[in-house]
C-alpha positions in Angstrom: -33.9 37.2 58.2 -31.5 34.3 58.0 -33.8 32.4 55.7 -33.0 34.6 52.7 -29.2 34.1 52.8 -29.7 30.4 53.1 -32.1 30.4 50.2 -29.6 32.3 48.1 -26.9 29.8 49.1 -29.0 26.8 48.1 -30.0 28.4 44.8 -26.4 29.2 43.9 -25.3 25.6 44.8 -28.1 24.2 42.7 -27.1 26.3 39.7 -23.5 25.3 40.1 -24.3 21.6 40.2 -26.6 22.0 37.2 -23.8 23.7 35.2 -21.4 20.9 36.1 -23.9 18.3 35.0 -24.5 20.0 31.7 -20.7 20.3 31.1 -20.3 16.6 31.8 -23.1 15.8 29.4 -21.5 18.0 26.7 -18.2 16.3 27.1 -19.8 12.8 26.9 -21.6 13.9 23.7 -18.2 14.8 22.1 -16.7 11.4 22.6 -16.2 10.0 19.1 -15.7 6.2 18.6 -13.5 5.2 15.7 -13.9 2.0 13.7 -11.5 -1.0 14.1 -11.6 -3.7 11.5 -10.3 -5.3 8.3 -10.0 -3.1 5.2 -9.8 -5.1 1.9 -9.2 -3.5 -1.5 -7.9 -3.9 -5.0 -5.3 -2.0 -7.0 -6.9 -0.1 -9.8 -3.7 1.1 -11.4 -2.7 -2.4 -12.6 -5.8 -3.2 -14.6 -5.8 0.3 -16.1 -2.2 -0.2 -17.2 -3.1 -3.6 -18.6 -5.5 -2.0 -21.0 -2.9 0.5 -22.4 0.2 -1.6 -22.2 0.4 -4.7 -24.5 1.6 -8.0 -23.2 1.2 -7.1 -19.6 -1.1 -8.5 -16.9 -0.9 -7.3 -13.3 -3.4 -7.7 -10.4 -3.1 -6.9 -6.7 -5.2 -7.3 -3.5 -4.5 -5.0 -0.5 -5.5 -5.3 3.2 -4.9 -3.6 6.5 -6.0 -4.0 10.1 -6.1 -1.2 12.7 -4.1 -2.0 15.8 -4.2 1.4 17.5 -5.6 4.8 16.7 -2.5 5.6 14.5 -0.9 2.2 13.8 -2.0 -0.4 11.1 -0.6 -3.7 9.9 -0.8 -3.9 6.1 -0.2 -6.4 3.3 -0.4 -6.8 -0.4 -0.5 -9.9 -2.6 -0.4 -9.9 -6.4 0.5 -11.6 -9.7 2.3 -10.2 -12.7 3.0 -11.4 -16.2 5.1 -8.8 -18.1 6.9 -8.6 -21.4 10.0 -6.4 -21.3 11.8 -5.0 -24.3 15.2 -3.4 -23.7 18.2 -2.8 -25.9 19.3 -6.0 -27.6 17.0 -8.2 -25.5 13.3 -9.2 -25.1 12.1 -11.4 -22.2 8.9 -12.3 -20.3 8.6 -12.4 -16.5 5.7 -14.1 -14.6 5.2 -14.8 -11.0 3.6 -13.9 -7.6 4.5 -11.7 -4.7 3.6 -10.9 -1.1 4.3 -7.8 1.0 3.8 -7.2 4.7 4.5 -4.4 7.1 3.0 -1.5 9.0 1.5 2.0 8.3 1.4 4.9 10.6 -1.3 7.6 10.1 0.2 11.1 10.6 -3.1 12.9 9.8 -5.2 14.4 12.6 -8.8 13.8 11.5 -11.8 16.0 12.1 -14.4 14.5 14.4 -15.9 11.3 13.1 -13.5 10.9 10.1 -11.0 8.1 9.5 -8.9 9.5 6.6 -5.2 8.7 6.4 -2.0 10.4 5.3 0.5 7.7 6.2 4.1 6.5 6.2 4.9 2.8 6.2 7.4 0.1 5.5 7.1 -3.4 3.9 9.3 -6.5 3.5 8.5 -8.3 0.3 9.1 -11.7 -1.4 8.5 -12.8 -5.0 8.7 -16.2 -6.7 8.8 -16.0 -10.5 10.2 -17.3 -13.8 12.1 -15.6 -16.6 11.8 -16.5 -20.3 14.5 -15.1 -22.6 12.8 -14.7 -26.0 15.4 -13.2 -28.2 18.6 -11.2 -28.0 20.9 -9.3 -30.4 24.7 -9.6 -30.6 26.3 -6.2 -31.4 29.9 -7.2 -32.1 31.1 -4.0 -33.8 29.5 -0.8 -35.1 30.8 -1.6 -38.6 29.4 -5.1 -38.8 25.8 -6.3 -39.1 24.0 -7.2 -35.8 23.2 -10.8 -35.2 19.7 -11.5 -33.8 19.0 -14.8 -32.1 15.6 -16.2 -31.3 15.6 -18.4 -28.2 13.1 -19.6 -25.7 15.2 -20.3 -22.6 13.0 -20.4 -19.5 14.4 -20.2 -16.0 12.0 -21.3 -13.2 12.1 -21.2 -9.4 13.7 -17.7 -9.2 13.0 -15.5 -6.2 13.8 -12.1 -4.7 13.5 -10.3 -1.4 13.3 -6.5 -0.9 12.4 -3.6 1.4 9.9 -0.8 0.7 9.4 2.7 2.1 5.7 3.7 1.6 4.0 7.1 1.6 0.3 7.2 0.9 -3.2 8.6 1.4 -6.7 7.1 2.0 -9.9 9.1 1.9 -13.4 7.9 2.9 -15.6 8.7 -0.1 -18.6 6.8 1.2 -19.5 5.0 4.4 -16.6 2.4 4.9 -15.5 2.9 1.3 -12.0 4.4 0.8 -10.1 5.6 -2.3 -6.3 5.9 -1.9 -2.9 5.9 -3.6 0.7 5.2 -2.5 4.2 5.8 -3.7 7.0 3.3 -2.9 10.7 3.3 -2.9 12.2 -0.2 -3.2 15.6 -1.6 -2.3 16.5 -5.1 -3.4 18.0 -7.3 -0.6 18.7 -10.5 -2.4 17.8 -12.3 -5.7 18.3 -15.6 -7.3 19.3 -15.1 -10.9 19.6 -17.4 -13.9 23.1 -17.9 -15.3 24.4 -15.1 -17.5 21.1 -13.2 -17.1 20.3 -10.4 -14.7 16.8 -10.0 -13.3 15.9 -6.6 -14.9 12.2 -7.0 -13.9 10.7 -8.7 -10.8 7.0 -9.1 -10.1 6.0 -6.7 -7.3 9.3 -4.9 -7.6 8.9 -3.8 -11.2 11.9 -2.6 -13.1 15.3 -3.1 -11.3 17.6 -0.2 -11.8 21.4 -0.5 -11.8 21.8 0.3 -8.1 19.2 -2.5 -7.3 16.6 0.1 -6.4 13.1 0.5 -7.8 9.9 2.6 -7.7 6.2 1.7 -7.5 2.7 3.3 -7.4 -0.7 1.9 -6.7 -4.2 3.4 -6.8 -6.7 1.5 -4.5 -10.4 1.1 -3.8 -11.0 -0.6 -0.5 -13.9 -1.4 1.9 -13.7 -1.5 5.7 -15.3 -4.4 7.5 -15.7 -2.9 11.1 -15.4 -5.4 13.9 -15.7 -2.9 16.8 -15.5 0.7 17.8 -13.1 2.4 20.3 
C-alpha cells in the first residue's frame, strides 16, 4: 500500500525537474548576443549637395566603435572647398576637419536588432585657408558702389568647437546601416585673418553672429563585427 504514494511522489518530482529543465532551456534560447565592432561609413548629404550647389565640394567619412551595450565612441573626418557669397563680399574657404566624441543609444531594441536613436557630443578641430575674391564698398546710399577684385589668401587658419548631436541609425541589411544626424555647434576659438571674420569654417559650416552653427548629415555605413556579447 505504501508503494503507490511513493510512486506518486517520484512521478511528481520527475515532472517538476523536467519543467525546471525546460524553463532553463527556454531562457537560454532567449539570450541574444549583440555585435561589437567598427562601423565605417560615408556622408551622402555632402556629395548630393555638391551636385546642386555650384562651387562647392564636401566629403566626410564617419566611424564609431561600440564600448558597451549603450555607449559608442564616434568620429568624423572630412574636407570642404566652398565658395561663399554674402552682401558686399565673395570668398572661398578650403580645408580639413576632424571630430571625436561619444554617442549614447537611448533606443530599446527588439530582440536581435541593433538600431539606434542616440544623443552625443563632439569636440572638433579644423585647419583651413580663406581667399577673399572681391568686395564692394558702400560708402553712401546716394553714391555709386565701388567694387574691388582682390585675391588675398590667408593660410594656416584654425578653429575649435563643440557639437551636440541627435541622430538615428537603422539596419537596412545585415551589418548595413542608414542614418542621419542633426548638430548644434558652438565655436570655442578661431584664428582669423586681419580685418576679416571667418564667416564659414570647414566642418562647422556657416558661422552665425553669436558664434553658433548648425549641421546635418545623412550616412550609409557598414559594421565590421569583431565579437558578440
